[in-house]
N, CA, C and O atoms as CSV, one atom per row, in Angstrom:
chain,resi,resn,atom,element,x,y,z
A,1,MET,N,N,266.185,7.252,150.381
A,1,MET,CA,C,264.961,7.650,151.032
A,1,MET,C,C,265.327,8.366,152.325
A,1,MET,O,O,266.165,7.882,153.086
A,2,SER,N,N,264.712,9.502,152.577
A,2,SER,CA,C,265.030,10.265,153.771
A,2,SER,C,C,264.515,9.545,155.019
A,2,SER,O,O,263.619,8.704,154.948
A,3,GLU,N,N,265.101,9.894,156.153
A,3,GLU,CA,C,264.719,9.254,157.409
A,3,GLU,C,C,263.261,9.555,157.767
A,3,GLU,O,O,262.549,8.671,158.245
A,4,SER,N,N,262.811,10.792,157.541
A,4,SER,CA,C,261.427,11.139,157.879
A,4,SER,C,C,260.436,10.416,156.969
A,4,SER,O,O,259.368,10.005,157.423
A,5,LYS,N,N,260.777,10.258,155.696
A,5,LYS,CA,C,259.921,9.529,154.757
A,5,LYS,C,C,259.843,8.055,155.154
A,5,LYS,O,O,258.770,7.452,155.133
A,6,SER,N,N,260.988,7.489,155.514
A,6,SER,CA,C,261.038,6.096,155.932
A,6,SER,C,C,260.212,5.885,157.197
A,6,SER,O,O,259.482,4.898,157.294
A,7,ARG,N,N,260.312,6.783,158.157
A,7,ARG,CA,C,259.541,6.687,159.398
A,7,ARG,C,C,258.054,6.815,159.108
A,7,ARG,O,O,257.245,6.090,159.686
A,8,SER,N,N,257.693,7.715,158.229
A,8,SER,CA,C,256.294,7.911,157.856
A,8,SER,C,C,255.710,6.645,157.241
A,8,SER,O,O,254.588,6.257,157.566
A,9,LEU,N,N,256.462,6.002,156.358
A,9,LEU,CA,C,256.013,4.754,155.751
A,9,LEU,C,C,255.895,3.642,156.786
A,9,LEU,O,O,254.980,2.821,156.718
A,10,TYR,N,N,256.814,3.614,157.737
A,10,TYR,CA,C,256.763,2.622,158.811
A,10,TYR,C,C,255.500,2.814,159.649
A,10,TYR,O,O,254.808,1.840,159.949
A,11,VAL,N,N,255.192,4.044,160.027
A,11,VAL,CA,C,254.005,4.351,160.828
A,11,VAL,C,C,252.743,3.966,160.058
A,11,VAL,O,O,251.826,3.365,160.618
A,12,GLU,N,N,252.703,4.313,158.783
A,12,GLU,CA,C,251.545,3.976,157.947
A,12,GLU,C,C,251.363,2.461,157.841
A,12,GLU,O,O,250.247,1.958,157.975
A,13,ARG,N,N,252.441,1.745,157.604
A,13,ARG,CA,C,252.350,0.284,157.463
A,13,ARG,C,C,251.933,-0.370,158.775
A,13,ARG,O,O,251.122,-1.296,158.776
A,14,ARG,N,N,252.475,0.101,159.878
A,14,ARG,CA,C,252.095,-0.427,161.199
A,14,ARG,C,C,250.601,-0.205,161.444
A,14,ARG,O,O,249.909,-1.100,161.929
A,15,GLY,N,N,250.110,0.983,161.110
A,15,GLY,CA,C,248.687,1.282,161.284
A,15,GLY,C,C,247.805,0.386,160.433
A,15,GLY,O,O,246.750,-0.058,160.886
A,16,GLU,N,N,248.226,0.116,159.209
A,16,GLU,CA,C,247.454,-0.766,158.329
A,16,GLU,C,C,247.414,-2.194,158.868
A,16,GLU,O,O,246.368,-2.842,158.841
A,17,LEU,N,N,248.551,-2.679,159.356
A,17,LEU,CA,C,248.590,-4.036,159.910
A,17,LEU,C,C,247.731,-4.151,161.175
A,17,LEU,O,O,247.001,-5.128,161.349
A,18,LEU,N,N,247.823,-3.152,162.051
A,18,LEU,CA,C,246.988,-3.142,163.249
A,18,LEU,C,C,245.507,-3.110,162.878
A,18,LEU,O,O,244.686,-3.787,163.498
A,19,THR,N,N,245.178,-2.319,161.866
A,19,THR,CA,C,243.785,-2.215,161.431
A,19,THR,C,C,243.300,-3.530,160.848
A,19,THR,O,O,242.167,-3.939,161.102
A,20,GLU,N,N,244.134,-4.191,160.079
A,20,GLU,CA,C,243.735,-5.479,159.510
A,20,GLU,C,C,243.430,-6.488,160.618
A,20,GLU,O,O,242.456,-7.234,160.522
A,21,LEU,N,N,244.248,-6.517,161.661
A,21,LEU,CA,C,243.984,-7.398,162.800
A,21,LEU,C,C,242.696,-6.988,163.510
A,21,LEU,O,O,241.906,-7.842,163.912
A,22,PHE,N,N,242.489,-5.697,163.663
A,22,PHE,CA,C,241.270,-5.183,164.294
A,22,PHE,C,C,240.034,-5.592,163.494
A,22,PHE,O,O,239.039,-6.034,164.068
A,23,LEU,N,N,240.098,-5.446,162.178
A,23,LEU,CA,C,238.964,-5.815,161.323
A,23,LEU,C,C,238.696,-7.318,161.401
A,23,LEU,O,O,237.538,-7.736,161.438
A,24,GLN,N,N,239.743,-8.128,161.426
A,24,GLN,CA,C,239.563,-9.578,161.538
A,24,GLN,C,C,238.864,-9.938,162.847
A,24,GLN,O,O,238.105,-10.906,162.909
A,25,ASP,N,N,239.124,-9.160,163.882
A,25,ASP,CA,C,238.513,-9.395,165.187
A,25,ASP,C,C,237.008,-9.096,165.189
A,25,ASP,O,O,236.302,-9.492,166.116
A,26,LEU,N,N,236.517,-8.404,164.163
A,26,LEU,CA,C,235.083,-8.097,164.056
A,26,LEU,C,C,234.310,-9.232,163.378
A,26,LEU,O,O,233.113,-9.094,163.126
A,27,ASN,N,N,234.973,-10.338,163.084
A,27,ASN,CA,C,234.375,-11.536,162.476
A,27,ASN,C,C,233.736,-11.292,161.109
A,27,ASN,O,O,232.564,-11.616,160.917
A,28,PRO,N,N,234.473,-10.733,160.169
A,28,PRO,CA,C,233.911,-10.512,158.839
A,28,PRO,C,C,233.933,-11.790,158.011
A,28,PRO,O,O,234.607,-12.761,158.356
A,29,GLU,N,N,233.188,-11.771,156.919
A,29,GLU,CA,C,233.267,-12.854,155.932
A,29,GLU,C,C,234.602,-12.753,155.196
A,29,GLU,O,O,235.230,-13.765,154.887
A,30,PHE,N,N,235.024,-11.523,154.922
A,30,PHE,CA,C,236.316,-11.316,154.269
A,30,PHE,C,C,236.842,-9.927,154.572
A,30,PHE,O,O,236.079,-9.010,154.874
A,31,VAL,N,N,238.153,-9.786,154.488
A,31,VAL,CA,C,238.848,-8.498,154.535
A,31,VAL,C,C,239.778,-8.495,153.344
A,31,VAL,O,O,240.677,-9.331,153.255
A,32,ALA,N,N,239.573,-7.564,152.425
A,32,ALA,CA,C,240.407,-7.474,151.228
A,32,ALA,C,C,241.209,-6.182,151.265
A,32,ALA,O,O,240.661,-5.101,151.483
A,33,ARG,N,N,242.484,-6.307,151.053
A,33,ARG,CA,C,243.359,-5.122,150.996
A,33,ARG,C,C,243.284,-4.539,149.595
A,33,ARG,O,O,243.326,-5.269,148.605
A,34,ALA,N,N,243.175,-3.230,149.520
A,34,ALA,CA,C,243.132,-2.563,148.216
A,34,ALA,C,C,244.491,-2.695,147.539
A,34,ALA,O,O,245.536,-2.580,148.179
A,35,THR,N,N,244.454,-2.938,146.239
A,35,THR,CA,C,245.696,-2.959,145.472
A,35,THR,C,C,245.776,-1.649,144.718
A,35,THR,O,O,244.836,-1.268,144.021
A,36,GLY,N,N,246.870,-0.976,144.851
A,36,GLY,CA,C,246.999,0.335,144.225
A,36,GLY,C,C,246.306,1.396,145.062
A,36,GLY,O,O,245.757,1.113,146.126
A,37,ASP,N,N,246.345,2.605,144.565
A,37,ASP,CA,C,245.744,3.723,145.288
A,37,ASP,C,C,244.345,3.979,144.759
A,37,ASP,O,O,244.159,4.728,143.800
A,38,VAL,N,N,243.356,3.347,145.395
A,38,VAL,CA,C,241.962,3.504,144.971
A,38,VAL,C,C,241.193,4.426,145.915
A,38,VAL,O,O,239.998,4.656,145.726
A,39,GLY,N,N,241.871,4.948,146.924
A,39,GLY,CA,C,241.211,5.835,147.876
A,39,GLY,C,C,240.795,5.140,149.152
A,39,GLY,O,O,240.568,5.794,150.170
A,40,TYR,N,N,240.692,3.820,149.112
A,40,TYR,CA,C,240.324,3.036,150.282
A,40,TYR,C,C,241.464,2.074,150.585
A,40,TYR,O,O,242.246,1.723,149.702
A,41,ASP,N,N,241.550,1.652,151.842
A,41,ASP,CA,C,242.612,0.734,152.229
A,41,ASP,C,C,242.144,-0.713,152.288
A,41,ASP,O,O,242.902,-1.636,151.990
A,42,PHE,N,N,240.874,-0.902,152.680
A,42,PHE,CA,C,240.314,-2.247,152.786
A,42,PHE,C,C,238.870,-2.252,152.312
A,42,PHE,O,O,238.183,-1.232,152.345
A,43,LEU,N,N,238.428,-3.421,151.872
A,43,LEU,CA,C,237.016,-3.681,151.635
A,43,LEU,C,C,236.677,-4.842,152.562
A,43,LEU,O,O,237.355,-5.870,152.558
A,44,VAL,N,N,235.621,-4.670,153.356
A,44,VAL,CA,C,235.238,-5.658,154.349
A,44,VAL,C,C,233.832,-6.135,154.032
A,44,VAL,O,O,232.952,-5.333,153.719
A,45,GLY,N,N,233.626,-7.432,154.112
A,45,GLY,CA,C,232.304,-8.016,153.934
A,45,GLY,C,C,231.846,-8.653,155.237
A,45,GLY,O,O,232.554,-9.475,155.818
A,46,VAL,N,N,230.652,-8.268,155.696
A,46,VAL,CA,C,230.112,-8.779,156.955
A,46,VAL,C,C,228.729,-9.348,156.687
A,46,VAL,O,O,227.887,-8.689,156.078
A,47,ARG,N,N,228.497,-10.570,157.143
A,47,ARG,CA,C,227.189,-11.201,156.970
A,47,ARG,C,C,226.150,-10.411,157.746
A,47,ARG,O,O,226.345,-10.082,158.916
A,48,ASN,N,N,225.018,-10.104,157.062
A,48,ASN,CA,C,223.941,-9.379,157.736
A,48,ASN,C,C,222.839,-10.338,158.170
A,48,ASN,O,O,222.882,-11.529,157.862
A,49,SER,N,N,221.858,-9.812,158.883
A,49,SER,CA,C,220.797,-10.644,159.461
A,49,SER,C,C,219.858,-11.223,158.404
A,49,SER,O,O,219.099,-12.146,158.702
A,50,ARG,N,N,219.894,-10.703,157.184
A,50,ARG,CA,C,219.022,-11.183,156.114
A,50,ARG,C,C,219.698,-12.248,155.255
A,50,ARG,O,O,219.126,-12.710,154.267
A,51,GLY,N,N,220.912,-12.635,155.633
A,51,GLY,CA,C,221.619,-13.679,154.906
A,51,GLY,C,C,222.538,-13.170,153.818
A,51,GLY,O,O,223.211,-13.965,153.161
A,52,GLY,N,N,222.585,-11.871,153.610
A,52,GLY,CA,C,223.476,-11.288,152.609
A,52,GLY,C,C,224.783,-10.850,153.236
A,52,GLY,O,O,225.065,-11.142,154.398
A,53,VAL,N,N,225.568,-10.149,152.451
A,53,VAL,CA,C,226.844,-9.637,152.928
A,53,VAL,C,C,226.865,-8.123,152.718
A,53,VAL,O,O,226.671,-7.642,151.602
A,54,ASN,N,N,227.100,-7.385,153.790
A,54,ASN,CA,C,227.277,-5.936,153.709
A,54,ASN,C,C,228.731,-5.654,153.356
A,54,ASN,O,O,229.642,-6.142,154.025
A,55,ASN,N,N,228.947,-4.869,152.307
A,55,ASN,CA,C,230.294,-4.465,151.908
A,55,ASN,C,C,230.555,-3.063,152.417
A,55,ASN,O,O,229.738,-2.162,152.231
A,56,ILE,N,N,231.694,-2.883,153.058
A,56,ILE,CA,C,232.062,-1.599,153.631
A,56,ILE,C,C,233.484,-1.292,153.210
A,56,ILE,O,O,234.367,-2.144,153.309
A,57,SER,N,N,233.707,-0.076,152.740
A,57,SER,CA,C,235.079,0.323,152.451
A,57,SER,C,C,235.652,0.960,153.715
A,57,SER,O,O,234.947,1.637,154.463
A,58,VAL,N,N,236.936,0.730,153.934
A,58,VAL,CA,C,237.609,1.216,155.132
A,58,VAL,C,C,238.778,2.098,154.719
A,58,VAL,O,O,239.601,1.729,153.881
A,59,VAL,N,N,238.821,3.271,155.332
A,59,VAL,CA,C,239.912,4.215,155.118
A,59,VAL,C,C,240.693,4.276,156.421
A,59,VAL,O,O,240.116,4.500,157.485
A,60,VAL,N,N,241.997,4.080,156.342
A,60,VAL,CA,C,242.839,4.077,157.532
A,60,VAL,C,C,243.718,5.318,157.528
A,60,VAL,O,O,244.343,5.655,156.522
A,61,ARG,N,N,243.754,5.984,158.666
A,61,ARG,CA,C,244.677,7.097,158.873
A,61,ARG,C,C,245.469,6.779,160.127
A,61,ARG,O,O,244.906,6.344,161.132
A,62,THR,N,N,246.773,6.994,160.070
A,62,THR,CA,C,247.641,6.647,161.194
A,62,THR,C,C,248.317,7.881,161.745
A,62,THR,O,O,248.535,8.867,161.041
A,63,THR,N,N,248.645,7.804,163.026
A,63,THR,CA,C,249.352,8.902,163.668
A,63,THR,C,C,250.137,8.375,164.858
A,63,THR,O,O,249.823,7.321,165.410
A,64,GLU,N,N,251.145,9.113,165.236
A,64,GLU,CA,C,251.874,8.831,166.467
A,64,GLU,C,C,251.495,9.851,167.530
A,64,GLU,O,O,251.962,9.778,168.667
A,65,ARG,N,N,250.665,10.781,167.162
A,65,ARG,CA,C,250.241,11.828,168.090
A,65,ARG,C,C,249.004,11.396,168.856
A,65,ARG,O,O,248.261,10.514,168.426
A,66,LEU,N,N,248.801,12.025,169.980
A,66,LEU,CA,C,247.619,11.759,170.787
A,66,LEU,C,C,246.377,12.146,169.986
A,66,LEU,O,O,246.286,13.261,169.473
A,67,VAL,N,N,245.429,11.226,169.884
A,67,VAL,CA,C,244.202,11.468,169.130
A,67,VAL,C,C,243.136,11.953,170.093
A,67,VAL,O,O,242.887,11.331,171.126
A,68,GLN,N,N,242.517,13.054,169.751
A,68,GLN,CA,C,241.401,13.565,170.543
A,68,GLN,C,C,240.121,12.980,169.967
A,68,GLN,O,O,240.152,11.896,169.384
A,69,ASN,N,N,239.030,13.652,170.111
A,69,ASN,CA,C,237.752,13.124,169.626
A,69,ASN,C,C,237.421,13.569,168.212
A,69,ASN,O,O,236.272,13.461,167.783
A,70,ARG,N,N,238.409,14.068,167.486
A,70,ARG,CA,C,238.142,14.468,166.106
A,70,ARG,C,C,239.394,14.333,165.252
A,70,ARG,O,O,240.521,14.263,165.743
A,71,PHE,N,N,239.137,14.299,163.947
A,71,PHE,CA,C,240.218,14.113,162.986
A,71,PHE,C,C,239.872,14.918,161.739
A,71,PHE,O,O,238.703,15.020,161.368
A,72,SER,N,N,240.861,15.477,161.107
A,72,SER,CA,C,240.582,16.303,159.932
A,72,SER,C,C,240.903,15.561,158.635
A,72,SER,O,O,241.872,14.806,158.548
A,73,LEU,N,N,240.060,15.801,157.638
A,73,LEU,CA,C,240.274,15.313,156.278
A,73,LEU,C,C,240.172,16.500,155.340
A,73,LEU,O,O,239.440,17.454,155.602
A,74,ARG,N,N,240.910,16.431,154.253
A,74,ARG,CA,C,240.739,17.465,153.238
A,74,ARG,C,C,239.318,17.383,152.693
A,74,ARG,O,O,238.762,16.294,152.549
A,75,ARG,N,N,238.743,18.524,152.394
A,75,ARG,CA,C,237.350,18.603,151.936
A,75,ARG,C,C,237.092,17.711,150.724
A,75,ARG,O,O,236.058,17.046,150.664
A,76,GLU,N,N,238.010,17.685,149.758
A,76,GLU,CA,C,237.782,16.858,148.563
A,76,GLU,C,C,237.806,15.368,148.893
A,76,GLU,O,O,237.065,14.593,148.290
A,77,GLN,N,N,238.655,14.954,149.851
A,77,GLN,CA,C,238.651,13.562,150.297
A,77,GLN,C,C,237.321,13.233,150.969
A,77,GLN,O,O,236.707,12.202,150.696
A,78,TYR,N,N,236.895,14.122,151.841
A,78,TYR,CA,C,235.634,13.904,152.555
A,78,TYR,C,C,234.478,13.745,151.568
A,78,TYR,O,O,233.656,12.840,151.715
A,79,LYS,N,N,234.413,14.610,150.577
A,79,LYS,CA,C,233.329,14.534,149.589
A,79,LYS,C,C,233.374,13.211,148.831
A,79,LYS,O,O,232.333,12.600,148.590
A,80,ARG,N,N,234.569,12.765,148.455
A,80,ARG,CA,C,234.694,11.497,147.729
A,80,ARG,C,C,234.150,10.355,148.572
A,80,ARG,O,O,233.461,9.475,148.055
A,81,PHE,N,N,234.453,10.361,149.864
A,81,PHE,CA,C,233.966,9.305,150.749
A,81,PHE,C,C,232.477,9.458,151.050
A,81,PHE,O,O,231.732,8.480,151.016
A,82,ALA,N,N,232.048,10.673,151.342
A,82,ALA,CA,C,230.662,10.916,151.763
A,82,ALA,C,C,229.661,10.618,150.652
A,82,ALA,O,O,228.535,10.204,150.931
A,83,TYR,N,N,230.051,10.820,149.418
A,83,TYR,CA,C,229.129,10.623,148.306
A,83,TYR,C,C,229.432,9.340,147.527
A,83,TYR,O,O,229.100,9.218,146.348
A,84,SER,N,N,230.063,8.401,148.206
A,84,SER,CA,C,230.329,7.092,147.625
A,84,SER,C,C,229.048,6.264,147.670
A,84,SER,O,O,228.157,6.551,148.469
A,85,ASN,N,N,228.947,5.246,146.826
A,85,ASN,CA,C,227.752,4.404,146.815
A,85,ASN,C,C,227.860,3.232,147.789
A,85,ASN,O,O,226.972,2.380,147.819
A,86,ILE,N,N,228.910,3.172,148.571
A,86,ILE,CA,C,229.078,2.121,149.574
A,86,ILE,C,C,229.526,2.791,150.877
A,86,ILE,O,O,230.273,3.769,150.843
A,87,PRO,N,N,229.078,2.278,152.012
A,87,PRO,CA,C,229.434,2.908,153.294
A,87,PRO,C,C,230.946,2.981,153.488
A,87,PRO,O,O,231.684,2.071,153.111
A,88,VAL,N,N,231.380,4.078,154.082
A,88,VAL,CA,C,232.811,4.292,154.324
A,88,VAL,C,C,233.040,4.413,155.824
A,88,VAL,O,O,232.422,5.233,156.503
A,89,LEU,N,N,233.944,3.575,156.321
A,89,LEU,CA,C,234.331,3.592,157.722
A,89,LEU,C,C,235.743,4.156,157.816
A,89,LEU,O,O,236.686,3.598,157.254
A,90,LEU,N,N,235.877,5.265,158.533
A,90,LEU,CA,C,237.188,5.862,158.778
A,90,LEU,C,C,237.720,5.288,160.079
A,90,LEU,O,O,237.055,5.348,161.113
A,91,ILE,N,N,238.915,4.736,160.024
A,91,ILE,CA,C,239.579,4.245,161.232
A,91,ILE,C,C,240.876,5.023,161.399
A,91,ILE,O,O,241.715,5.063,160.499
A,92,VAL,N,N,241.022,5.635,162.562
A,92,VAL,CA,C,242.241,6.364,162.898
A,92,VAL,C,C,242.973,5.547,163.946
A,92,VAL,O,O,242.398,5.159,164.963
A,93,VAL,N,N,244.249,5.289,163.687
A,93,VAL,CA,C,245.052,4.450,164.577
A,93,VAL,C,C,246.165,5.276,165.205
A,93,VAL,O,O,246.962,5.902,164.506
A,94,ASP,N,N,246.208,5.268,166.522
A,94,ASP,CA,C,247.325,5.833,167.271
A,94,ASP,C,C,248.319,4.684,167.434
A,94,ASP,O,O,248.162,3.842,168.318
A,95,VAL,N,N,249.339,4.654,166.580
A,95,VAL,CA,C,250.252,3.514,166.545
A,95,VAL,C,C,251.188,3.457,167.751
A,95,VAL,O,O,251.758,2.405,168.039
A,96,LYS,N,N,251.351,4.560,168.448
A,96,LYS,CA,C,252.202,4.557,169.640
A,96,LYS,C,C,251.535,3.820,170.790
A,96,LYS,O,O,252.196,3.136,171.572
A,97,HIS,N,N,250.215,3.969,170.885
A,97,HIS,CA,C,249.485,3.401,172.020
A,97,HIS,C,C,248.515,2.295,171.609
A,97,HIS,O,O,247.749,1.806,172.440
A,98,ASN,N,N,248.541,1.895,170.328
A,98,ASN,CA,C,247.637,0.859,169.808
A,98,ASN,C,C,246.178,1.168,170.138
A,98,ASN,O,O,245.438,0.286,170.574
A,99,ARG,N,N,245.769,2.406,169.933
A,99,ARG,CA,C,244.393,2.821,170.172
A,99,ARG,C,C,243.720,3.062,168.827
A,99,ARG,O,O,244.339,3.550,167.881
A,100,PHE,N,N,242.429,2.707,168.763
A,100,PHE,CA,C,241.646,2.851,167.541
A,100,PHE,C,C,240.491,3.812,167.780
A,100,PHE,O,O,239.916,3.874,168.866
A,101,PHE,N,N,240.174,4.558,166.730
A,101,PHE,CA,C,239.043,5.476,166.730
A,101,PHE,C,C,238.331,5.269,165.403
A,101,PHE,O,O,238.961,4.894,164.413
A,102,TYR,N,N,237.008,5.511,165.373
A,102,TYR,CA,C,236.306,5.331,164.115
A,102,TYR,C,C,235.194,6.354,163.942
A,102,TYR,O,O,234.742,6.989,164.895
A,103,SER,N,N,234.773,6.486,162.700
A,103,SER,CA,C,233.617,7.300,162.345
A,103,SER,C,C,233.107,6.823,160.993
A,103,SER,O,O,233.885,6.452,160.114
A,104,TRP,N,N,231.790,6.840,160.841
A,104,TRP,CA,C,231.182,6.563,159.540
A,104,TRP,C,C,231.153,7.867,158.778
A,104,TRP,O,O,230.850,8.916,159.348
A,105,ILE,N,N,231.463,7.814,157.496
A,105,ILE,CA,C,231.428,9.015,156.664
A,105,ILE,C,C,230.313,8.843,155.649
A,105,ILE,O,O,230.317,7.895,154.864
A,106,SER,N,N,229.362,9.760,155.668
A,106,SER,CA,C,228.271,9.690,154.702
A,106,SER,C,C,227.766,11.085,154.387
A,106,SER,O,O,228.040,12.039,155.116
A,107,SER,N,N,227.027,11.194,153.292
A,107,SER,CA,C,226.491,12.495,152.892
A,107,SER,C,C,225.470,13.006,153.896
A,107,SER,O,O,225.292,14.218,154.020
A,108,LYS,N,N,224.788,12.112,154.622
A,108,LYS,CA,C,223.850,12.542,155.663
A,108,LYS,C,C,224.577,13.384,156.696
A,108,LYS,O,O,224.048,14.389,157.171
A,109,ASP,N,N,225.794,12.971,157.045
A,109,ASP,CA,C,226.578,13.708,158.031
A,109,ASP,C,C,226.898,15.102,157.537
A,109,ASP,O,O,226.877,16.064,158.305
A,110,ALA,N,N,227.193,15.210,156.261
A,110,ALA,CA,C,227.585,16.494,155.697
A,110,ALA,C,C,226.435,17.486,155.742
A,110,ALA,O,O,226.657,18.690,155.872
A,111,VAL,N,N,225.219,16.993,155.637
A,111,VAL,CA,C,224.067,17.875,155.568
A,111,VAL,C,C,223.392,18.062,156.919
A,111,VAL,O,O,223.087,19.189,157.308
A,112,ALA,N,N,223.157,16.967,157.638
A,112,ALA,CA,C,222.265,17.054,158.788
A,112,ALA,C,C,222.893,16.820,160.149
A,112,ALA,O,O,222.470,17.435,161.128
A,113,SER,N,N,223.869,15.968,160.239
A,113,SER,CA,C,224.311,15.508,161.547
A,113,SER,C,C,225.460,16.326,162.101
A,113,SER,O,O,226.483,16.504,161.440
A,114,LYS,N,N,225.289,16.815,163.298
A,114,LYS,CA,C,226.381,17.505,163.964
A,114,LYS,C,C,227.177,16.529,164.808
A,114,LYS,O,O,228.200,16.899,165.383
A,115,ASP,N,N,226.713,15.270,164.892
A,115,ASP,CA,C,227.435,14.276,165.679
A,115,ASP,C,C,228.711,13.829,164.983
A,115,ASP,O,O,229.743,13.659,165.632
A,116,ALA,N,N,228.654,13.638,163.682
A,116,ALA,CA,C,229.818,13.112,162.975
A,116,ALA,C,C,230.740,14.219,162.488
A,116,ALA,O,O,231.959,14.124,162.630
A,117,VAL,N,N,230.167,15.255,161.922
A,117,VAL,CA,C,230.982,16.331,161.375
A,117,VAL,C,C,231.015,17.472,162.377
A,117,VAL,O,O,229.977,18.033,162.729
A,118,VAL,N,N,232.211,17.811,162.830
A,118,VAL,CA,C,232.339,18.858,163.820
A,118,VAL,C,C,232.237,20.224,163.166
A,118,VAL,O,O,231.475,21.073,163.630
A,119,ALA,N,N,232.977,20.447,162.115
A,119,ALA,CA,C,232.956,21.769,161.488
A,119,ALA,C,C,233.532,21.697,160.088
A,119,ALA,O,O,234.475,20.954,159.817
A,120,PHE,N,N,232.936,22.490,159.203
A,120,PHE,CA,C,233.509,22.657,157.878
A,120,PHE,C,C,234.358,23.914,157.931
A,120,PHE,O,O,233.851,25.002,158.204
A,121,GLU,N,N,235.631,23.769,157.674
A,121,GLU,CA,C,236.493,24.925,157.547
A,121,GLU,C,C,236.768,25.091,156.071
A,121,GLU,O,O,236.224,24.342,155.258
A,122,SER,N,N,237.584,26.034,155.706
A,122,SER,CA,C,237.761,26.334,154.297
A,122,SER,C,C,238.139,25.111,153.455
A,122,SER,O,O,237.461,24.825,152.468
A,123,LYS,N,N,239.176,24.400,153.809
A,123,LYS,CA,C,239.609,23.257,152.995
A,123,LYS,C,C,239.641,21.960,153.792
A,123,LYS,O,O,240.094,20.931,153.291
A,124,VAL,N,N,239.166,22.007,155.022
A,124,VAL,CA,C,239.263,20.860,155.912
A,124,VAL,C,C,237.910,20.569,156.548
A,124,VAL,O,O,237.166,21.483,156.903
A,125,VAL,N,N,237.603,19.283,156.687
A,125,VAL,CA,C,236.405,18.852,157.391
A,125,VAL,C,C,236.868,18.135,158.656
A,125,VAL,O,O,237.682,17.213,158.592
A,126,MET,N,N,236.351,18.559,159.796
A,126,MET,CA,C,236.671,17.915,161.064
A,126,MET,C,C,235.612,16.851,161.340
A,126,MET,O,O,234.414,17.132,161.308
A,127,ILE,N,N,236.060,15.644,161.607
A,127,ILE,CA,C,235.161,14.516,161.814
A,127,ILE,C,C,235.243,14.069,163.269
A,127,ILE,O,O,236.330,13.857,163.806
A,128,ARG,N,N,234.090,13.932,163.892
A,128,ARG,CA,C,234.035,13.454,165.278
A,128,ARG,C,C,234.315,11.952,165.293
A,128,ARG,O,O,233.771,11.195,164.490
A,129,LEU,N,N,235.172,11.542,166.222
A,129,LEU,CA,C,235.581,10.148,166.323
A,129,LEU,C,C,235.045,9.502,167.597
A,129,LEU,O,O,234.778,10.175,168.592
A,130,THR,N,N,234.897,8.197,167.542
A,130,THR,CA,C,234.543,7.388,168.703
A,130,THR,C,C,235.724,6.485,169.002
A,130,THR,O,O,236.205,5.767,168.125
A,131,GLU,N,N,236.193,6.521,170.247
A,131,GLU,CA,C,237.299,5.632,170.611
A,131,GLU,C,C,236.771,4.219,170.778
A,131,GLU,O,O,235.681,4.011,171.310
A,132,VAL,N,N,237.549,3.256,170.323
A,132,VAL,CA,C,237.154,1.859,170.420
A,132,VAL,C,C,237.551,1.308,171.787
A,132,VAL,O,O,238.721,1.322,172.171
A,133,ASP,N,N,236.550,0.827,172.500
A,133,ASP,CA,C,236.760,0.036,173.712
A,133,ASP,C,C,235.852,-1.181,173.573
A,133,ASP,O,O,235.294,-1.403,172.499
A,134,ASP,N,N,235.691,-1.959,174.610
A,134,ASP,CA,C,234.889,-3.185,174.482
A,134,ASP,C,C,233.448,-2.899,174.059
A,134,ASP,O,O,232.906,-3.587,173.193
A,135,SER,N,N,232.826,-1.884,174.670
A,135,SER,CA,C,231.418,-1.609,174.335
A,135,SER,C,C,231.273,-0.983,172.956
A,135,SER,O,O,230.363,-1.345,172.211
A,136,THR,N,N,232.151,-0.052,172.602
A,136,THR,CA,C,232.024,0.570,171.274
A,136,THR,C,C,232.423,-0.400,170.174
A,136,THR,O,O,231.953,-0.277,169.042
A,137,LYS,N,N,233.277,-1.357,170.487
A,137,LYS,CA,C,233.636,-2.384,169.507
A,137,LYS,C,C,232.412,-3.248,169.191
A,137,LYS,O,O,232.177,-3.610,168.038
A,138,GLU,N,N,231.649,-3.569,170.214
A,138,GLU,CA,C,230.423,-4.347,170.006
A,138,GLU,C,C,229.395,-3.531,169.221
A,138,GLU,O,O,228.711,-4.066,168.348
A,139,GLU,N,N,229.285,-2.237,169.531
A,139,GLU,CA,C,228.382,-1.357,168.773
A,139,GLU,C,C,228.786,-1.313,167.305
A,139,GLU,O,O,227.933,-1.384,166.421
A,140,LEU,N,N,230.083,-1.194,167.043
A,140,LEU,CA,C,230.574,-1.169,165.668
A,140,LEU,C,C,230.247,-2.477,164.964
A,140,LEU,O,O,229.822,-2.464,163.809
A,141,ARG,N,N,230.435,-3.599,165.635
A,141,ARG,CA,C,230.107,-4.902,165.059
A,141,ARG,C,C,228.634,-4.952,164.663
A,141,ARG,O,O,228.298,-5.464,163.595
A,142,GLU,N,N,227.752,-4.424,165.513
A,142,GLU,CA,C,226.318,-4.389,165.199
A,142,GLU,C,C,226.026,-3.466,164.020
A,142,GLU,O,O,225.207,-3.793,163.161
A,143,GLN,N,N,226.695,-2.317,163.978
A,143,GLN,CA,C,226.506,-1.379,162.875
A,143,GLN,C,C,226.928,-2.014,161.545
A,143,GLN,O,O,226.289,-1.783,160.518
A,144,LEU,N,N,227.968,-2.788,161.563
A,144,LEU,CA,C,228.437,-3.432,160.337
A,144,LEU,C,C,227.428,-4.438,159.809
A,144,LEU,O,O,227.334,-4.633,158.598
A,145,THR,N,N,226.675,-5.079,160.687
A,145,THR,CA,C,225.747,-6.116,160.250
A,145,THR,C,C,224.364,-5.576,159.910
A,145,THR,O,O,223.551,-6.313,159.353
A,146,ASN,N,N,224.071,-4.332,160.219
A,146,ASN,CA,C,222.758,-3.749,159.910
A,146,ASN,C,C,222.740,-3.067,158.564
A,146,ASN,O,O,221.710,-2.528,158.159
């Protein structure tokens, strides 16, 4: 295995582990790791105010580079997530600085919202991200339960 491939796998694994700890900190009913390549990294269940459980799929992207307020996904990936029948939460992890960013991906964003989707380019969709701090973490926790 080449050194760059090995480093890439290390960065990806570190990001997944950090994300799993982050998700556990949101007090879910469960966090399930995807087995195999199903397009999602985690499935999270959070108790809602009506007594049920909201299921959310989580997609993790990792980087060692400085993350700005947006992240790019290939258009076909974005469409798969946006037109899914279950909410998709994108989490971007800066593994060098242990910083988290998130965005909800949905078909509403693709059509109407300029807040989540920054721009459609030929093969790439730019997604606006929110950095996680104490207040945005609480907002995310509320969004998960609604």
